[in-house]
N, C-alpha and C positions, 0 to 999 in steps of 0.2 A: 380469494379462491385460486387454487393452484391449477395450472394447465396440464395436469397429468392424467386426465381422463382420456382413455384411448378410444377415440372415435374412429369410424371407418376401419374396423378391426382387420379385415382381410388385407387392405392396402398397407396398413401399418405393419402387420405381421411380415409381409414381404419385405418391407423396408428394413425392419429389424434383423431379419434373416440375412439380408444382403450385407449388413454392416459387419457381420461376424466373419466374413471372408476378407482376410487381411492381405493386401498386395505386398510383394517383396519390397523392402526398403533397406535391407542391409546386405547380407551375404546371399548372392544369387547363384551359388554353386549348385544348389539342388541336392536331392538325395538319391539320384539315379532313377527316379520314376518320372522325371519330367516336371515335378513340382518344385517350386522355389521355396527357400527357407528364409524366414524373417528373423534377423538377429533381435534378441530381446535383452532387457535388463530388468532387475527388480528394484522398485522404489518403495521405501517404507514411509508411510505418512499417517494421518489420523485414522484411516480405515485399514491399517495394517500393511502387509507386504503385497504389492501389486505388480504383476508382470506387465511391462509395456514394451512397445517396439523401441529398439535402440535409436532409430532415426525416424521418428513419426513425421509423416508428411501432412496429415490433416488433423490439426489440433483444435479442440473446442475449449473455450475458457468460460467458466460459470462463476458468478459471484465476484469476489475480489481478486481473482487471478488474472484478469484481462490486462490491466495496465502494467502490472509487474512483468508479465511475460513479454508484452510488446516493448517495454523498457529495455529488456535484455536482447532484443532483436527478433523475437518470435513473431510469427504471422498467423494468428488463429484464423480458421475459416468460419467459425461461429463464436458468438459472444453473447453475454447478457448485457443489458444497457448500462452505460456509464453516464452519470449525470453531467449536464452541460457545464457546471462549475468546475468539475474535475477535468473535463476535456479541455477547458480553456487554459489549464495550467501546463499541458504537455506540449512538447515540440510539434510543429506542423506535420512532420513526416510520421510521427507516431499516431497522430490523429487520423491521418490518411489511412494508415494500416487498420485502425479500428473501424473506420467508415467503410472499408472494403469488405469487411466480414459480414456475415448474415446475423441479424439480431434474432435471438431465440426467445427472448422474454425480457420483462422489465427487471427481474431479479432472479436469484438462484432458485427460489421456490415457484417461479412462474415460467419454467421452461416449457416450450412447445415441443413435446416429444416427437411429433411427426416431422417437424422441421429438422430437429436434431438428427433423427434417423436418416432423413433424406441427404444430409451432408456426408454420410458415411465416414465419420471420424475414426481415426485409429487410436486416439487417446482423448480422454476428457479430464480436464483439470478444474477442480472446484474448491472454493473457500466460501463458507457460509455458516450460519449457526448449525450446530450438530443436529438439533431437532428437525430442522428443515431438510438437511441432507438425508437423514434416516427415512424421511417420507418418500424420497424419490431414488434412493440408492439402487434398488433392484432394477428399476427401469433404466437408469443410466448405465449400469453395468451390463444390461442386456444389449446395449448399443455398442459399447466399446469399453476397454479397460478404463476405470475411473479412479483417479487419485484425489483424495480429499484431505483438506486441512481445516481445522476449526479456527474460530476467531481468536483463540488464545495463543496461537503459535507466534513466536517471535519473528520479526520481519526478516532477519537474516536467514533464519531457518527456512522460512517460506521461499525466499529467493533461491536458496540452494536446492530445495526440493523441486521447485518449478524448473530450474535450469536443467536438473538431471532428467526429470520426466519429459520435458519439452525439447531436450537436446540443444540447449542454448548456453552450454557451459562456457563457451568462448566469450560470449558477451558478458557473462557474470564475472569471469576472471579479470577482464579489463576493468570493470567497475570496482571490484574489490581492491584491486591494486591502487586505483585512483583514490578510493575512500581511505585506505590506510595511509597514503601519502598526505592527504589533506589533514587527517587527524594528527599525524606526526608534526606537520608544519604548524598547526594551530597550537599544539602543546608546547612546541619549542619557542614559538614567537610570544605566546601569552602565558607562559608557565607561571610567572610571578603573579600576574593578574588573577589567573585561575585559582591559585593557592590562597590569595589574600582577600578575595572578594566574596561577599554574600550577594547572590543574585536572587531575583524573583521573576517569574514568568507570569504575565497576566494575559487574559484573553476574554473574548465575548463572542457569542455566536448568534446567528440569525434566529435561533430558537430561544435565546435568552429572554427572560422577563425584562420589561422596561426598567431602567434604573438599576440594573445589576451588572456585575462583572464576576470573574472567577480568577483565583490563583491556580493556573493550569499546570498540572504535572504529567500530562500525557501529550503525545504528538512528537514534534521534532525536539522538544526540550528533553525528551528521553535520551536522544543522542548526546546532547550536551552533558547530561548527568552521567550516563553510563560509559560513553566512549571518551569523553574529554575530562571527566572528573570535576565538572563545574558544580558549585554548591548552590543548588536550587532547592526550595522546599518541596517535599514529596510526602505522600501518605505513608503511614506506618505499614509494615508488612501485614497483609490480610485485611486492611481497612479499605474503604471506598476511596477512589482517587479524589484528591483535593478539588480537582476541576469540576466535580459533580455538584459542588456546593455553590449556589448563587449568593454573592455578597452584595449588599446595597452600596450605592455610590458613596454613602456616608463613611464607608470603611476604606475608601481610597487613601485617606490620610494615613492609615496604618502601614502603607507601603514605605513610609519615610524611614523605617528602621533598616531598610536594605540599601546596599551600596549602589547596585545597578539594577534597573528594571528592563526587562525585554518585553516587547509587545508586538502583535502581528501587523505586518504591512503587506501590501500587494507587490507585484513585480516591479512597479514603478517607485516603490518606497513610500507610498501614501498609506496611512492607517486603513486597515480593511474596514469596509463599510459598517459591519456590525460593531466594530470597536471604536469607531469615530466618536460616538457620544461620550465615551470615557475621556478622550483627550480634549474634549471641548469643555469639560467641567473646570471650574475655578480650583477645585480641590486638587485635580491632577496638575494643573499649571503651577500650583504652589509647592509641589513636591520638591525636595532638595535635589533629587536625582534628575528631575526634569530641568530645573534651573541651572544645573552644573554640567549638562551635556551627558548625563549618565543614564538617560532613558533611551534605549536602543530599539529601533524598529528592525525586525528580522523577518525575512520572507521564508515561509515554509510551504512549498507546493505539495508536500506529502511526506509520509515517513514509512511507506510500506514497500519501498524498493530503493535500490541504490541511486538511480538517476535523480529523483526528487531530493533525496538526502544530500547528494553532492551539491545540488543547488542551494540547499539550506546552509550547508557548511560554508559555501562561498559567501552567502549573505551574512552569516555570523562572523566570518573572518573580517569582512569589510566593516561591519558594525563595531567590532572590538578595536579596530584600528583607529576609530574616532574617539576612543575614551581619553579624556585628559588625564595627565599624571596626577596622582594624589598629592 
C-alpha cells in the first residue's frame, strides 16, 4: 500500500503551498522590486525537460538516486530507505550523510507526502519503475521540481543527470577522470590477457534456489565487458540476461571450457555467503581454472555510480595481477 493518501488535508495543503516558494540560491541581484531571482537550469530525464534551481540547497532523493548522489558529494535532506547490506558497502562518511537525512519511506512508491512537503525541498530526484513513478508524479511535482529516471537508464547517464540536477558536477568530474585512468591502466597492463582469454563470470544470490548458481552477465561484469573489452558470455540482444537462469550444481563442470572464472567475494576477499556453497563442491574444486590459479574472486560493491565501480576496478586489477602465465 502506498503512502500517498493525503490525510489532514488542510495542514498538508499549507505545507505543499509553502514548498512552492523557492528561496534565492543563485543570482540575488533581484528585479528591482525587492524580490530575489533564482538561477535555474533545464535537465532532461525520463520525464522530459524539467526546470530546476541551478544551485539547489534542499535535495530529496527517492528510490535508487540516494547512494549515487551521496557518492558524488551530495547531501540530501530527505531519502527513501537503503538496505543494510548496501549501507555496509559504502564508506563511513557516506553512511553518516545518509543517516543525517530524513527517511521518507521504505521505497519509491512508499513516500510519506506530508513528511516530504515538510522538508520544503527545492528539487526531488527519483529513480524507480516507471509505473510506480506515474502513480505519484503529480504529488511529487506539486512539492518541488521532480527529475525522474527509469530503471533502464545506463549508470553513467544516471550519474551525469544526477550531477547536473543536484549540482555536484565537481564530484562527478573527479570520479570520471579517475575511472578513465583506471580503465586505461588495466587495458595497457593486461591487453594481451584481455585479447587472448575467454572469461566467465559466475554468481549466486540469497534468493537463489538451493543447489543452483548462475552465469551472470549483469552487474560489475558489464564494466569488464563494455569498458575493458573482456570476453565474457552475455545474452543475445533482446534476450533475457543469462544470470536469470538458475543452473544446477551438476553444470559447474561445464565451466571447464573457460580460461578464467570470476566469482563474487566480499571486501575481505572471502567468497560471498550466498556463493560459498559453490566453492565447497568437489566439482568446483576439480575445475582446471581453480587448480591452476585462474579462478579469481572479485569484489563488486555496486555498479550504479562511479565510486563503487572504481573499487570494483581496483579489485579486478589486483585479481588479474595474480594470473599465472600461460
